[in-house]
N, C-alpha and C positions, 0 to 999 in steps of 0.2 A: 203122862197127863194126870198124875196124882194130885197136882195143885189145882185141878179143875179149870185151867185156863181154857180148855176146850172140853165140851161135854158131848159124848156120843150116846144117843139113845136109839136102839134098833127096834123097830116095830114091824115084824114080818119082813117083807122084802125091802123096806125103806129104812135108811139110816138118817137120823136127824142129827146133824153136826152143828153145835152152837158155840160161837165165839163168846167167851164168858169173862170179859173185862168191862162190865157195864160202867164202872166208876170212871173209866177212861174212854168211854164210847167205843170200846173194842178196837182201839187204835193198835197198830201193828208194832209190837216189840219183837226182838229176836226170838224170845220165848214163845210168843203166840204164833209166829211164823212156823217154828219148829213143831209146835203142838198140832197145828193144822195139817202140816205135811204128814205127820205120823198118823193122824186120824184118817186122812184120805187113803194112806197106804193100808191101814186096817180095813177100811171099807172095800178097797180094791181086792184085797186078798180073801175077803169073805164071799164065798160063792152064793150064799143065801141073800146077799144084798143086791138088789137090782137098780135102785135109785138112791141118790144122796141129796138131801136137802140141807143147804147151808144157811144159817141165820145168825143173828147177833142178839145177845141178851140185853134187855133194857131198852133205852130210848133210841139206840142207833144200830144199824146193821154193822157198819164199820166206818170209823172216821178217818181212815187212811193211816199214813205213817205216824208213829208216835213222836210228837214234836219235841219232847224233852230228849229223846234219843237223838233226833236229828240235830238239835242245838249243841249237844255234847260232842258230836262227831267232828274231828279235826284232821283225821288221817285219811288219805285217798283210798287206800286198800280197805280199811275198816268200813268206810262209807260204801264202797263197792260191794263188800260182803253183805252189808245190810240190805242194799237194794236187790242184790241177788236173792237173798232169803225171801223177800217179799214177792219177787217175780216167780219164785218156785211155787208159790201158791197157785198163781194163774196157770203155770205149766202143768202142775199136777191135776188141776181141774180139766184142762183141755186134753191132756194125754190119757185121762181115765177112759176105760171102756164103758163106763156107766154114765147115764144121764145125770147131770147136776141141775138142781133147781135152787136159785137164790131166792130166799124168802125175805123180802125187805120191808120191815115194819117201821123204819125210821130213817135217819140220815145215812146215805151212802156217799162218802166224800173221798176225793183223791183216789188212792189205791183201792179203797172200799168200793167205789163206783166201778172201777175196772175189774175187780174180782167178781162183782155181780155180772158184768158183761161177759166175763169168761165162762160163766155158767151157761148151760144149754137153754135154760128157761129162766125168766125173771118174773116172779109174782110179787106184787107190791100192794101195800095198803094205801089208802088215800092220804095217810099221814106221812108217807115216805117223801124224802127229798134227795135230789141228786146234784152233785157238783163236782167238777174236776178239781177245783181248788188249788192245784199245784202252783200256778203262776202267782198266786197271792202271797206265796212265800219264796218266790224266786226259783222255782223248780219247773221241770218238764213233767208231762204225764209219764207214768211208768206202769209196771205190772201189765205190760202188753197193751196199754191204752192206745198207743200210736198205731197199732194194727186193728184193734177191736172196734174203736169208736168210728173210724172212717168206713168200716164195713157196714155199719148200721145207719149212718147218716151221711149226708154229702160232705165232701172235703171242706167246703166253706163253713158248714155248720159245726164240724169237728173243730176247726180252727177257732171259731167263735167261742165254743164251750171251753176250749183249752186256754186260749189267750185272754179271754174276758170271762173269768170263771163265775158266771152267774149261776144261781141255784134254780134248778128245775123242780116244779111241783110234780107229783105223781101223774097228774093229768097231762102235763106238758111232756113228760117222759114218754107216756103212752102215745101221744100224738106224733112223736118223733120215731115211733117204732121200737123203742128200747125195752118195752115190757111185753111179756106174754099175757099177763092177766092183771087186772086192777080190781082190788077187793075192798069192801068196807072194812074198817079197822078191826072190828070184832069177828070178821069172817075170814081173815087172811089164812090162818092155820088150816081151817077146814077146806078152803078152796085149794090151798097148796097140797094138802093131803090127797084130795080127790085127783089132782093132776098126777101126783106121784103114783097113786094106785093104778091109774090108767097106763102110765109108762111101764110100770112093773109087769103088766100083763102083755106087753109087746114082746116080740122075739128079740132076746138080748144080743145075739150075734149080729143080727141085721142092724140093730140100733148102734152097736159098737162100731161097725164098719161105716155106717152113715156118718157118725160123729168123726171118725178118723179122716174120712174123705173131705168133709166140710171144714174141719179145723186145720187141716194141713199139718206140717211139722217144721220144716226148715225155716219157713218164713217167720214163725213165732220165735224160734230160737234166735234168729238173726236180730229181730226187733228187741228181744229181751237183753241180748248182749250189748246192743247199741245203747239202749236205755241205761244200762248199768254204767257204761263208760262215761256218758254225758252227765247222768244224775250224780254220780259220785263226785265229779269235779264241781258241780253246782252246790252240792250239800256243804262242802268245805269252804265255799266262797263267801264273800262279804254280803252279797245280796240275800242269800238264803238265811244267814244268821240274823240280818236286819229284819227280814220278813217274819221269822219266828219270834224274835223279841217284840216286834210290833204287835203280833197277835196276842202275846201274853200281857203286854202293856195296854192293850185295847186302843191302839192308835194306828194311823195310816203309816205304812212303811215308806221310807225314802230310799229308793233303789238308786245305786250309783253306777251300775253296770261294771262292777269290778269283780274279778275272779278271786 
């Protein structure tokens, strides 16, 4: 993590982990995925850390997959490895013994939305926005989204958010039960820190077992593997490439339904 792709700041029992690619809205490259996984492992091994707060530097929490990386992928196995690397972020968060708080001060799109949902608590500012975004570039939800989102909203609402990827305001996300707390923009860090301190004072073994029981294990692994298989095939297909090119060219994509 010498390149500062991820920054870890430890304040007493709380680790603040920040995705630090603001120029790319903290989109997920292979490097960022690896750096996040290493940061989470560091927090997991540190017995002085009781709570982890995940955030993004700049205007976005995380804009999801890196579109330039996705556009360049043409090999199924390479695409599958990329989706696996992103899914491992969700897996690391949900497997951890420690509570995770997503501190969302801007856009949480695609995989970024689902990584936030993987956290045990989501604190957002009124400036935050949430969108599944995947279908707009010919993809399915990944990073565990097919498990996480239907747990929080009805199946019909999950389908609407995934198939018609509208953007939710922070208030709309709160109304759907996706947020733990909604803060004024200038008060987000303070409110998140207060929640982290409260959690740090709770019995760590009990919290770890509660998290383990609620998150389950095999179901998540099965979903992540299924997402990898399907997403890799879609990434190398014509519709995905058309969707990404249309995004960069600022036009509506013309999907042909061709793999």
